[in-house]
C-alpha positions as a Python dict, from the first residue, in 0.01 Angstrom:
ca = {
    (1, 'X'): (0, 0, 0),
    (2, 'X'): (-289, -218, 98),
    (3, 'X'): (-212, -417, 411),
    (4, 'X'): (-413, -738, 410),
    (5, 'X'): (-375, -831, 777),
    (6, 'X'): (-706, -945, 921),
    (7, 'X'): (-549, -1219, 1127),
    (8, 'X'): (-285, -979, 1251),
    (9, 'X'): (-557, -729, 1344),
    (10, 'X'): (-723, -988, 1568),
    (11, 'X'): (-391, -1056, 1734),
    (12, 'X'): (-322, -686, 1781),
    (13, 'X'): (-657, -631, 1951),
    (14, 'X'): (-553, -863, 2232),
    (15, 'X'): (-200, -723, 2265),
    (16, 'X'): (-73, -422, 2467),
    (17, 'X'): (-23, -104, 2261),
    (18, 'X'): (358, -112, 2261),
    (19, 'X'): (361, -474, 2152),
    (20, 'X'): (97, -399, 1888),
    (21, 'X'): (319, -134, 1735),
    (22, 'X'): (618, -369, 1727),
    (23, 'X'): (410, -648, 1576),
    (24, 'X'): (265, -419, 1308),
    (25, 'X'): (607, -280, 1218),
    (26, 'X'): (745, -633, 1182),
    (27, 'X'): (447, -736, 970),
    (28, 'X'): (486, -440, 736),
    (29, 'X'): (861, -492, 709),
    (30, 'X'): (803, -854, 608),
    (31, 'X'): (540, -751, 355),
    (32, 'X'): (777, -497, 200),
    (33, 'X'): (1043, -767, 167),
    (34, 'X'): (789, -1000, 9),
    (35, 'X'): (690, -729, -242),
    (36, 'X'): (1055, -653, -319),
    (37, 'X'): (1121, -1022, -377),
    (38, 'X'): (818, -1046, -607),
    (39, 'X'): (929, -735, -796),
    (40, 'X'): (1277, -881, -846),
    (41, 'X'): (1161, -1229, -945),
    (42, 'X'): (911, -1097, -1198),
    (43, 'X'): (1144, -845, -1362),
    (44, 'X'): (1433, -1087, -1390),
    (45, 'X'): (1201, -1346, -1542),
    (46, 'X'): (1018, -1113, -1780),
    (47, 'X'): (1313, -905, -1896),
    (48, 'X'): (1534, -1204, -1969),
    (49, 'X'): (1275, -1451, -2102),
    (50, 'X'): (1091, -1199, -2322),
    (51, 'X'): (1420, -1082, -2473),
    (52, 'X'): (1541, -1436, -2539),
    (53, 'X'): (1208, -1522, -2697),
    (54, 'X'): (1291, -1285, -2985),
    (55, 'X'): (1660, -1366, -3007),
    (56, 'X'): (1786, -1076, -2795),
    (57, 'X'): (1994, -1099, -2480),
    (58, 'X'): (1948, -949, -2134),
    (59, 'X'): (2173, -1033, -1842),
    (60, 'X'): (2077, -1020, -1475),
    (61, 'X'): (2333, -743, -1432),
    (62, 'X'): (2160, -536, -1700),
    (63, 'X'): (1820, -585, -1538),
    (64, 'X'): (1960, -485, -1201),
    (65, 'X'): (2117, -172, -1352),
    (66, 'X'): (1804, -60, -1538),
    (67, 'X'): (1469, -208, -1432),
    (68, 'X'): (1566, -284, -1071),
    (69, 'X'): (1730, 46, -983),
    (70, 'X'): (1559, 372, -901),
    (71, 'X'): (1233, 197, -813),
    (72, 'X'): (980, 295, -548),
    (73, 'X'): (1071, 318, -180),
    (74, 'X'): (1112, 116, 31),
    (75, 'X'): (1156, -162, -225),
    (76, 'X'): (1457, 9, -380),
    (77, 'X'): (1654, -40, -57),
    (78, 'X'): (1563, -408, -37),
    (79, 'X'): (1581, -541, -394),
    (80, 'X'): (1958, -527, -429),
    (81, 'X'): (2028, -740, -121),
    (82, 'X'): (1796, -1028, -212),
    (83, 'X'): (1955, -1336, -372),
    (84, 'X'): (1798, -1500, -675),
    (85, 'X'): (1812, -1817, -882),
    (86, 'X'): (1725, -1838, -1252),
    (87, 'X'): (1616, -2190, -1340),
    (88, 'X'): (1632, -2295, -1704),
    (89, 'X'): (1487, -2588, -1894),
    (90, 'X'): (1730, -2844, -2036),
    (91, 'X'): (1727, -2676, -2378),
    (92, 'X'): (1801, -2332, -2240),
    (93, 'X'): (1496, -2105, -2195),
    (94, 'X'): (1404, -1962, -1856),
    (95, 'X'): (1164, -2183, -1662),
    (96, 'X'): (1127, -1973, -1348),
    (97, 'X'): (1306, -1731, -1118),
    (98, 'X'): (1307, -1768, -741),
    (99, 'X'): (1389, -1498, -484),
    (100, 'X'): (1397, -1585, -112),
    (101, 'X'): (1310, -1300, 122),
    (102, 'X'): (1293, -1445, 473),
    (103, 'X'): (1444, -1789, 504),
    (104, 'X'): (1421, -2103, 295),
    (105, 'X'): (1043, -2128, 336),
    (106, 'X'): (977, -1771, 221),
    (107, 'X'): (1041, -1759, -153),
    (108, 'X'): (879, -1569, -440),
    (109, 'X'): (850, -1738, -778),
    (110, 'X'): (795, -1595, -1127),
    (111, 'X'): (713, -1869, -1376),
    (112, 'X'): (770, -1838, -1750),
    (113, 'X'): (505, -1949, -1997),
    (114, 'X'): (611, -1956, -2364),
    (115, 'X'): (288, -1792, -2481),
    (116, 'X'): (213, -1545, -2200),
    (117, 'X'): (550, -1446, -2061),
    (118, 'X'): (607, -1454, -1685),
    (119, 'X'): (356, -1446, -1403),
    (120, 'X'): (415, -1404, -1032),
    (121, 'X'): (307, -1666, -782),
    (122, 'X'): (161, -1574, -441),
    (123, 'X'): (375, -1542, -132),
    (124, 'X'): (454, -1889, 10),
    (125, 'X'): (356, -2066, -312),
    (126, 'X'): (497, -2421, -297),
    (127, 'X'): (823, -2483, -485),
    (128, 'X'): (705, -2823, -609),
    (129, 'X'): (407, -2665, -783),
    (130, 'X'): (630, -2409, -953),
    (131, 'X'): (865, -2675, -1084),
    (132, 'X'): (571, -2875, -1218),
    (133, 'X'): (431, -2570, -1399),
    (134, 'X'): (754, -2457, -1563),
    (135, 'X'): (776, -2551, -1929),
    (136, 'X'): (1036, -2509, -2198),
    (137, 'X'): (996, -2220, -2439),
    (138, 'X'): (947, -2356, -2793),
    (139, 'X'): (1112, -2192, -3090),
    (140, 'X'): (954, -1857, -3157),
    (141, 'X'): (749, -1818, -3471),
    (142, 'X'): (743, -1456, -3568),
    (143, 'X'): (740, -1232, -3869),
    (144, 'X'): (1042, -1120, -4062),
    (145, 'X'): (1201, -785, -3997),
    (146, 'X'): (1008, -493, -4141),
    (147, 'X'): (1082, -444, -4507),
    (148, 'X'): (1230, -106, -4579),
    (149, 'X'): (1287, -25, -4210),
    (150, 'X'): (1520, 273, -4182),
    (151, 'X'): (1727, 229, -3870),
    (152, 'X'): (2026, 414, -3736),
    (153, 'X'): (2219, 301, -3431),
    (154, 'X'): (2323, 551, -3170),
    (155, 'X'): (2654, 478, -3002),
    (156, 'X'): (2672, 605, -2644),
    (157, 'X'): (2914, 581, -2357),
    (158, 'X'): (2896, 326, -2077),
    (159, 'X'): (2689, 556, -1858),
    (160, 'X'): (2402, 576, -2106),
    (161, 'X'): (2473, 941, -2184),
    (162, 'X'): (2666, 1154, -2435),
    (163, 'X'): (2545, 1045, -2779),
    (164, 'X'): (2828, 1053, -3031),
    (165, 'X'): (2672, 931, -3358),
    (166, 'X'): (2514, 1189, -3590),
    (167, 'X'): (2321, 1056, -3884),
    (168, 'X'): (1964, 1192, -3892),
    (169, 'X'): (1775, 1521, -3914),
    (170, 'X'): (1654, 1455, -3559),
    (171, 'X'): (2006, 1411, -3424),
    (172, 'X'): (2004, 1714, -3194),
    (173, 'X'): (1665, 1631, -3042),
    (174, 'X'): (1760, 1268, -2991),
    (175, 'X'): (2090, 1372, -2834),
    (176, 'X'): (1904, 1591, -2587),
    (177, 'X'): (1679, 1298, -2493),
    (178, 'X'): (1977, 1081, -2408),
    (179, 'X'): (2156, 1364, -2229),
    (180, 'X'): (1856, 1403, -1992),
    (181, 'X'): (1779, 1754, -2121),
    (182, 'X'): (1407, 1672, -2099),
    (183, 'X'): (1424, 1591, -1730),
    (184, 'X'): (1709, 1574, -1479),
    (185, 'X'): (1804, 1218, -1396),
    (186, 'X'): (1593, 1061, -1672),
    (187, 'X'): (1738, 755, -1845),
    (188, 'X'): (1634, 713, -2206),
    (189, 'X'): (1673, 368, -2362),
    (190, 'X'): (1514, 419, -2707),
    (191, 'X'): (1365, 701, -2912),
    (192, 'X'): (1184, 641, -3240),
    (193, 'X'): (999, 872, -3477),
    (194, 'X'): (791, 744, -3766),
    (195, 'X'): (639, 958, -4041),
    (196, 'X'): (491, 789, -4345),
    (197, 'X'): (750, 547, -4482),
    (198, 'X'): (1039, 693, -4285),
    (199, 'X'): (1156, 586, -3942),
    (200, 'X'): (1436, 737, -3735),
    (201, 'X'): (1545, 566, -3415),
    (202, 'X'): (1827, 576, -3161),
    (203, 'X'): (1931, 335, -2889),
    (204, 'X'): (2239, 206, -2710),
    (205, 'X'): (2342, -130, -2853),
    (206, 'X'): (2212, -294, -2535),
    (207, 'X'): (1856, -179, -2618),
    (208, 'X'): (1835, -254, -2989),
    (209, 'X'): (1490, -405, -3047),
    (210, 'X'): (1467, -529, -2687),
    (211, 'X'): (1131, -558, -2506),
    (212, 'X'): (1063, -344, -2202),
    (213, 'X'): (764, -341, -1971),
    (214, 'X'): (515, -87, -2098),
    (215, 'X'): (369, -10, -1756),
    (216, 'X'): (55, 203, -1808),
    (217, 'X'): (101, 222, -2183),
    (218, 'X'): (-73, -115, -2149),
    (219, 'X'): (-393, 75, -2066),
    (220, 'X'): (-396, 197, -2425),
    (221, 'X'): (-347, -163, -2539),
    (222, 'X'): (-653, -247, -2328),
    (223, 'X'): (-860, 28, -2492),
    (224, 'X'): (-747, -98, -2833),
    (225, 'X'): (-851, -455, -2753),
    (226, 'X'): (-1190, -324, -2639),
    (227, 'X'): (-1216, -144, -2973),
    (228, 'X'): (-1139, -466, -3159),
    (229, 'X'): (-1416, -641, -2964),
    (230, 'X'): (-1657, -359, -3051),
    (231, 'X'): (-1564, -390, -3419),
    (232, 'X'): (-1636, -764, -3411),
    (233, 'X'): (-1972, -700, -3243),
    (234, 'X'): (-1859, -867, -2920),
    (235, 'X'): (-1878, -560, -2696),
    (236, 'X'): (-2053, -226, -2651),
    (237, 'X'): (-1882, 48, -2450),
    (238, 'X'): (-2221, 183, -2342),
    (239, 'X'): (-2316, -147, -2179),
    (240, 'X'): (-2277, -236, -1813),
    (241, 'X'): (-1933, -376, -1729),
    (242, 'X'): (-2099, -634, -1505),
    (243, 'X'): (-1960, -505, -1177),
    (244, 'X'): (-2139, -547, -847),
    (245, 'X'): (-2392, -804, -745),
    (246, 'X'): (-2755, -857, -827),
    (247, 'X'): (-2971, -553, -904),
    (248, 'X'): (-3030, -300, -750),
    (249, 'X'): (-2651, -279, -692),
    (250, 'X'): (-2565, 71, -822),
    (251, 'X'): (-2234, -60, -959),
    (252, 'X'): (-2439, -225, -1232),
    (253, 'X'): (-2458, 125, -1384),
    (254, 'X'): (-2082, 139, -1444),
    (255, 'X'): (-2021, 99, -1817),
    (256, 'X'): (-1710, -3, -2007),
    (257, 'X'): (-1689, 358, -2122),
    (258, 'X'): (-1681, 480, -1761),
    (259, 'X'): (-1397, 240, -1690),
    (260, 'X'): (-1190, 340, -1993),
    (261, 'X'): (-1232, 707, -1897),
    (262, 'X'): (-1130, 650, -1532),
    (263, 'X'): (-1475, 759, -1423),
    (264, 'X'): (-1623, 452, -1254),
    (265, 'X'): (-1684, 639, -929),
    (266, 'X'): (-1533, 354, -730),
    (267, 'X'): (-1301, 387, -436),
    (268, 'X'): (-949, 288, -538),
    (269, 'X'): (-732, 285, -224),
    (270, 'X'): (-407, 482, -273),
    (271, 'X'): (-389, 789, -501),
    (272, 'X'): (-309, 655, -845),
    (273, 'X'): (-427, 310, -734),
    (274, 'X'): (-85, 142, -728),
    (275, 'X'): (-215, -216, -703),
    (276, 'X'): (107, -345, -546),
    (277, 'X'): (-70, -662, -424),
    (278, 'X'): (-144, -756, -786),
    (279, 'X'): (174, -632, -951),
    (280, 'X'): (423, -763, -696),
    (281, 'X'): (232, -946, -423),
    (282, 'X'): (84, -1236, -620),
    (283, 'X'): (-285, -1154, -579),
    (284, 'X'): (-516, -1185, -881),
    (285, 'X'): (-719, -944, -1094),
    (286, 'X'): (-1036, -1096, -955),
    (287, 'X'): (-924, -1039, -595),
    (288, 'X'): (-774, -696, -650),
    (289, 'X'): (-976, -498, -901),
    (290, 'X'): (-1343, -586, -913),
    (291, 'X'): (-1511, -544, -575),
    (292, 'X'): (-1449, -185, -470),
    (293, 'X'): (-1747, 24, -347),
    (294, 'X'): (-1879, 340, -507),
    (295, 'X'): (-1795, 682, -368),
    (296, 'X'): (-1929, 887, -662),
    (297, 'X'): (-2202, 852, -922),
    (298, 'X'): (-2048, 673, -1223),
    (299, 'X'): (-1935, 913, -1494),
    (300, 'X'): (-1909, 1221, -1273),
    (301, 'X'): (-1555, 1220, -1125),
    (302, 'X'): (-1216, 1142, -1277),
    (303, 'X'): (-987, 926, -1066),
    (304, 'X'): (-693, 748, -1225),
    (305, 'X'): (-720, 383, -1129),
    (306, 'X'): (-553, 67, -1249),
    (307, 'X'): (-863, -111, -1122),
    (308, 'X'): (-1082, 59, -1382),
    (309, 'X'): (-873, -64, -1674),
    (310, 'X'): (-854, -412, -1524),
    (311, 'X'): (-1233, -418, -1486),
    (312, 'X'): (-1281, -301, -1846),
    (313, 'X'): (-1064, -588, -1969),
    (314, 'X'): (-1249, -830, -1744),
    (315, 'X'): (-1574, -719, -1910),
    (316, 'X'): (-1451, -846, -2249),
    (317, 'X'): (-1259, -1143, -2111),
    (318, 'X'): (-1499, -1396, -2260),
    (319, 'X'): (-1387, -1286, -2609),
    (320, 'X'): (-1023, -1386, -2543),
    (321, 'X'): (-1098, -1755, -2589),
    (322, 'X'): (-1133, -1694, -2963),
    (323, 'X'): (-951, -1361, -2989),
    (324, 'X'): (-658, -1355, -2746),
    (325, 'X'): (-433, -1048, -2733),
    (326, 'X'): (-149, -1240, -2901),
    (327, 'X'): (-363, -1294, -3211),
    (328, 'X'): (-442, -924, -3229),
    (329, 'X'): (-74, -833, -3195),
    (330, 'X'): (11, -1077, -3475),
    (331, 'X'): (-232, -902, -3709),
    (332, 'X'): (-34, -581, -3658),
    (333, 'X'): (300, -755, -3701),
    (334, 'X'): (375, -697, -3332),
    (335, 'X'): (555, -1028, -3293),
    (336, 'X'): (780, -899, -3015),
    (337, 'X'): (494, -808, -2778),
    (338, 'X'): (371, -1025, -2491),
    (339, 'X'): (72, -959, -2266),
    (340, 'X'): (133, -1122, -1929),
    (341, 'X'): (-124, -1251, -1680),
    (342, 'X'): (-173, -1312, -1312),
    (343, 'X'): (-115, -1665, -1188),
    (344, 'X'): (-480, -1753, -1247),
    (345, 'X'): (-460, -1649, -1613),
    (346, 'X'): (-628, -1305, -1616),
    (347, 'X'): (-445, -1046, -1826),
    (348, 'X'): (-288, -757, -1633),
    (349, 'X'): (-355, -507, -1911),
    (350, 'X'): (-313, -210, -1683),
    (351, 'X'): (64, -253, -1681),
    (352, 'X'): (209, -593, -1759),
    (353, 'X'): (277, -591, -2133),
    (354, 'X'): (630, -624, -2268),
    (355, 'X'): (703, -474, -2609),
    (356, 'X'): (972, -319, -2827),
    (357, 'X'): (976, 40, -2951),
    (358, 'X'): (920, -80, -3307),
    (359, 'X'): (612, -275, -3202),
    (360, 'X'): (477, 25, -3012),
    (361, 'X'): (519, 231, -3328),
    (362, 'X'): (300, -21, -3510),
    (363, 'X'): (24, 33, -3255),
    (364, 'X'): (56, 408, -3309),
    (365, 'X'): (44, 358, -3685),
    (366, 'X'): (-281, 164, -3651),
    (367, 'X'): (-437, 479, -3505),
    (368, 'X'): (-292, 699, -3780),
    (369, 'X'): (-458, 458, -4024),
    (370, 'X'): (-796, 486, -3846),
    (371, 'X'): (-790, 122, -3734),
    (372, 'X'): (-736, -23, -4082),
    (373, 'X'): (-456, -269, -4163),
    (374, 'X'): (-232, -236, -4467),
    (375, 'X'): (-439, -498, -4650),
    (376, 'X'): (-755, -291, -4602),
    (377, 'X'): (-899, -494, -4314),
    (378, 'X'): (-1071, -278, -4054),
    (379, 'X'): (-996, -407, -3702),
    (380, 'X'): (-1107, -100, -3502),
    (381, 'X'): (-1445, 68, -3548),
    (382, 'X'): (-1469, 365, -3779),
    (383, 'X'): (-1435, 669, -3554),
    (384, 'X'): (-1253, 480, -3276),
    (385, 'X'): (-965, 728, -3301),
    (386, 'X'): (-1208, 1009, -3226),
    (387, 'X'): (-1359, 806, -2943),
    (388, 'X'): (-1036, 737, -2756),
    (389, 'X'): (-907, 1093, -2806),
    (390, 'X'): (-1224, 1277, -2705),
    (391, 'X'): (-1232, 1434, -2354),
    (392, 'X'): (-1599, 1351, -2311),
    (393, 'X'): (-1563, 1224, -1955),
    (394, 'X'): (-1467, 1414, -1640),
    (395, 'X'): (-1111, 1546, -1670),
    (396, 'X'): (-802, 1529, -1449),
    (397, 'X'): (-647, 1833, -1286),
    (398, 'X'): (-340, 1793, -1506),
    (399, 'X'): (-151, 1951, -1797),
    (400, 'X'): (-292, 1664, -2003),
    (401, 'X'): (-650, 1570, -2072),
    (402, 'X'): (-784, 1216, -2073),
    (403, 'X'): (-983, 1029, -2335),
    (404, 'X'): (-1060, 658, -2325),
    (405, 'X'): (-741, 475, -2232),
    (406, 'X'): (-525, 752, -2383),
    (407, 'X'): (-389, 1083, -2255),
    (408, 'X'): (-448, 1403, -2454),
    (409, 'X'): (-178, 1658, -2535),
    (410, 'X'): (-450, 1906, -2630),
    (411, 'X'): (-323, 2183, -2403),
    (412, 'X'): (52, 2167, -2477),
    (413, 'X'): (228, 2463, -2643),
    (414, 'X'): (365, 2382, -2986),
    (415, 'X'): (178, 2050, -3008),
    (416, 'X'): (-123, 2006, -3241),
    (417, 'X'): (-450, 1982, -3047),
    (418, 'X'): (-534, 1643, -3199),
    (419, 'X'): (-229, 1479, -3037),
    (420, 'X'): (-295, 1192, -2799),
    (421, 'X'): (-66, 948, -2625),
    (422, 'X'): (-17, 627, -2434),
    (423, 'X'): (188, 698, -2123),
    (424, 'X'): (347, 471, -1866),
    (425, 'X'): (559, 465, -1554),
    (426, 'X'): (934, 519, -1582),
    (427, 'X'): (896, 715, -1904),
    (428, 'X'): (710, 496, -2156),
    (429, 'X'): (534, 691, -2432),
    (430, 'X'): (361, 646, -2767),
    (431, 'X'): (263, 987, -2904),
    (432, 'X'): (21, 994, -3199),
    (433, 'X'): (-16, 1311, -3409),
    (434, 'X'): (-283, 1248, -3677),
    (435, 'X'): (-260, 1595, -3835),
    (436, 'X'): (111, 1542, -3906),
    (437, 'X'): (101, 1166, -3971),
    (438, 'X'): (363, 1115, -3699),
    (439, 'X'): (421, 855, -3427),
    (440, 'X'): (679, 920, -3156),
    (441, 'X'): (799, 649, -2919),
    (442, 'X'): (1019, 714, -2618),
    (443, 'X'): (1127, 435, -2385),
    (444, 'X'): (1313, 480, -2060),
    (445, 'X'): (1389, 348, -1717),
    (446, 'X'): (1356, 676, -1533),
    (447, 'X'): (1420, 661, -1157),
    (448, 'X'): (1139, 744, -917),
    (449, 'X'): (1110, 1122, -896),
    (450, 'X'): (1251, 1189, -1244),
    (451, 'X'): (1007, 1280, -1520),
    (452, 'X'): (1068, 1301, -1891),
    (453, 'X'): (897, 1606, -2046),
    (454, 'X'): (715, 1432, -2328),
    (455, 'X'): (529, 1748, -2435),
    (456, 'X'): (855, 1940, -2487),
    (457, 'X'): (1014, 1644, -2666),
    (458, 'X'): (710, 1611, -2893),
    (459, 'X'): (719, 1984, -2969),
    (460, 'X'): (1088, 1972, -3059),
    (461, 'X'): (1050, 1663, -3278),
    (462, 'X'): (760, 1818, -3469),
    (463, 'X'): (938, 2150, -3515),
    (464, 'X'): (1240, 1969, -3654),
    (465, 'X'): (1028, 1768, -3897),
    (466, 'X'): (866, 2090, -4024),
    (467, 'X'): (1199, 2260, -4095),
}
């Protein structure tokens, strides 16, 4: 984690070593509690409000059992003990959630906006300002249910295991997914497979068409929105992303393409660039993602970094005034998807998108259709599928390759080499197999340390469909 403690550092310099250690430990313990409170406030707000927006129901108990259990240490030990209050507007929708973490003056707030979901306020944000910002959620205007949607409900026991309904050719594979056969301790919430006009899906009743946070699947949303801007003529991936200061700042050489391919060459703090200050601390995209120094020549070294995706989105931000993400989702019929922002209004498209499995399948279908809508309208450039799935940048030391905002299953046994995927924390996946006209969606709330084997699941699904 990044410890922003300049004032504390000055104090420590004038303090004996033993006292310095005690002061630093206390500071870090308080920061962890503040992050845990932010995590809890945001997830209670987003999970409940985004579900209610589409007519579904989530309870605080459900959120605690799924999204707020098995999370990263040390937050996991703190989250459960923190109290919370869910404030609602007079007509019912969530206005904001508050979570105190250190006395009445130390409270984290997540505020609900009817258009952009929930956003987290900074530590020590004033309560009066939060109350003034909170607005009622108007009636949702969305599309009708998909015509001809084939759906089958999976009935499971109260522990989220042991599937007992058997109604599709993929029954055995789906049963294994829910029985954690693809990874010890994994917790599957939804599986969906779409091929042509047929869709097979399974879920506990609690998760039927319910939004979940996409985590890093949102990076593939970001790459898709960049593609839409390119198609409109509003962006060029070969152009500078506008990072750094006045020339001759070498960061001017970082392109949008470098950012989408995780090859900016910038330093990115922790391995994997966790961005806890942005996700749970209440800092902004501007403060968190844009000002890191170079450590490598752009385009030469792969380093997975939330900051790179955030900077790529920032480079096309000016287009959102006329072409916001919500309008793009509506074109795809993704009416149950919400892209959330920081408290200053910048989209956190490295992680903070909430969506249903059915909506994620629509994004996958767009790529099977080469970026063309059902009415023949092209909204992604011709060849964009090849662009995002080409390993033309430096590659990770991983079983999977990396394209532009998408992972590549091009080295996985039993999986066609043209397969690419959006992947996110806690087991979020959209797998796209152009050669077989298949989209696979798996949602989960896998505890830290448990990993769902998406390559094996994909292999088994495809083998079953070929039988």
